[in-house]
C-alpha positions in Angstrom: 4.9 -53.9 22.2 6.5 -50.8 20.7 4.9 -47.4 21.3 3.8 -46.9 17.7 2.2 -50.3 17.6 0.5 -49.7 21.0 -1.1 -46.4 19.9 -2.3 -47.8 16.6 -3.9 -50.7 18.5 -5.5 -48.3 21.0 -7.1 -46.2 18.3 -8.2 -49.2 16.3 -10.0 -50.6 19.4 -11.6 -47.2 20.2 -12.6 -46.0 16.8 -12.9 -49.3 14.8 -14.6 -48.7 11.5 -13.4 -45.0 11.4 -9.8 -46.3 10.9 -9.3 -47.0 7.2 -5.7 -48.3 7.5 -2.6 -48.1 9.7 1.1 -48.4 9.0 4.0 -49.0 11.3 6.9 -48.9 8.9 9.5 -46.3 9.2 9.8 -44.0 12.3 6.2 -42.7 12.4 2.9 -44.5 13.1 0.4 -43.6 10.5 -3.4 -43.9 10.5 -5.7 -43.2 7.7 -9.1 -42.2 9.1 -12.5 -41.1 7.8 -12.8 -37.3 7.7 -15.7 -37.1 10.1 -13.6 -38.6 12.9 -10.4 -36.6 12.6 -11.2 -34.2 15.5 -12.4 -36.9 17.8 -9.3 -39.0 17.2 -6.9 -36.1 17.7 -8.8 -35.1 20.9 -8.6 -38.6 22.2 -4.9 -38.8 21.5 -4.3 -35.6 23.4 -6.6 -36.3 26.4 -6.2 -40.0 26.9 -3.6 -41.0 29.5 -3.1 -44.2 27.6 -2.0 -42.2 24.5 -0.1 -39.4 26.1 0.3 -37.2 23.0 0.9 -33.5 23.4 2.4 -32.6 20.0 0.9 -33.0 16.6 3.7 -33.7 14.0 1.7 -33.8 10.8 -1.8 -33.9 9.5 -2.6 -34.3 5.8 -5.7 -34.4 3.7 -6.7 -35.0 0.2 -9.9 -34.4 -1.8 -10.5 -36.3 -5.0 
């Protein structure tokens, strides 16, 4: 399993209904999440040994 596929699987298992969609195309794993969970997911990615993230590349938001 590739790293980006692995991390998307991990967050889908951990945060389930808070993950709206994921995408593995291109070079970057992308997850669309509900706004109330952004901080928790980012904190998990940083602190979880399974995730191993230590650098946030991009975060985007939109309000309709």
